[in-house]
C-alpha positions in Angstrom: 25.3 -27.9 -35.6 28.0 -26.3 -33.0 26.1 -23.5 -32.7 22.7 -25.3 -32.4 24.1 -26.9 -29.4 25.4 -24.1 -28.0 22.0 -22.6 -28.2 20.2 -25.2 -26.9 22.5 -25.7 -23.6 21.9 -21.9 -22.9 17.9 -22.2 -23.3 18.4 -24.9 -20.8 20.1 -23.0 -18.5 18.3 -19.9 -18.7 15.0 -22.5 -18.6 16.8 -24.2 -15.2 17.5 -20.5 -14.1 14.2 -19.4 -14.5 12.3 -22.6 -12.6 14.7 -21.9 -9.7 13.5 -18.3 -9.1 10.0 -19.4 -9.4 10.4 -22.2 -7.0 12.3 -19.7 -4.3 9.5 -17.4 -4.6 6.8 -19.9 -4.5 8.3 -21.8 -1.3 8.6 -17.9 0.5 5.1 -17.6 -0.6 3.9 -21.0 0.9 6.1 -20.2 4.2 4.5 -16.6 4.4 1.3 -18.1 4.3 1.8 -20.9 6.7 3.2 -18.2 9.2 0.7 -16.0 8.7 -2.3 -18.6 9.6 -0.1 -19.3 12.5 -0.1 -16.1 13.8 -4.1 -15.9 12.9 -4.2 -18.5 15.2 -1.9 -17.0 18.4 -4.1 -14.0 18.0 -7.3 -15.8 18.4 -6.2 -18.1 21.0 -3.4 -16.8 23.1 -4.5 -13.1 22.7 -8.0 -13.3 22.9 -8.4 -11.3 19.5 -11.4 -11.4 17.5 -11.6 -12.7 14.1 -14.0 -10.0 12.9 -12.1 -7.2 14.4 -9.2 -8.0 12.0 -9.0 -6.3 8.9 -5.8 -8.1 7.4 -2.6 -10.2 8.1 -0.1 -10.7 6.1 3.0 -12.5 5.9 5.8 -10.5 3.9 9.6 -10.7 3.3 11.8 -9.3 5.9 15.1 -10.2 8.3 14.8 -12.4 10.7 12.7 -14.7 12.0 11.6 -18.0 10.6 11.9 -18.0 6.5 12.9 -14.0 6.7 9.0 -13.7 7.4 7.2 -10.9 9.0 3.6 -10.9 10.0 1.4 -7.6 9.3 -2.0 -7.3 11.2 -4.2 -4.6 10.9 -7.7 -3.9 13.2 -10.9 -2.6 11.5 -10.9 0.0 14.4 -7.4 1.4 14.0 -6.3 0.4 10.4 -3.4 3.1 10.7 -1.6 1.2 12.9 0.5 -1.9 11.7 1.4 -4.7 13.9 4.1 -6.9 13.1 4.8 -10.7 14.4 8.0 -12.6 14.0 8.0 -16.6 14.3 11.3 -17.7 15.9 11.8 -21.7 16.1 8.0 -21.8 15.5 6.8 -19.6 18.5 5.2 -16.3 17.6 6.7 -13.3 19.1 5.5 -9.4 18.6 7.7 -7.4 17.0 6.5 -3.6 17.1 3.9 -1.6 15.9 4.0 1.4 13.1 2.0 4.3 12.9 1.4 5.0 9.4 -0.8 8.3 9.6 2.4 9.7 11.0 4.7 9.0 8.4 6.0 11.6 5.9 5.2 12.4 2.6 8.5 12.4 0.4 9.5 15.6 -0.6 9.5 15.8 -4.3 12.0 18.5 -6.0 
């Protein structure tokens, strides 16, 4: 009987840990979508970009910014250059760009 209680307790704790991990992941995914949508609105309304010129806007986890979310923007006319934006206290700010065509392939031994 004692072994059943220990096993049941272990299953409950394991279930709570798994639920917590999924909850945190869900929270960050929702925040990433919200900040990406806000960044899209910023680009269209404040920077006068056209929606049809944008290939992708995606919120990704990073350091800094609200909730640790970085937004990557790729334009159709130049897909090798990725532009990055962050939200600081709700305000969208440009965070730099990266030209992935200049990235070096890793050397394999």
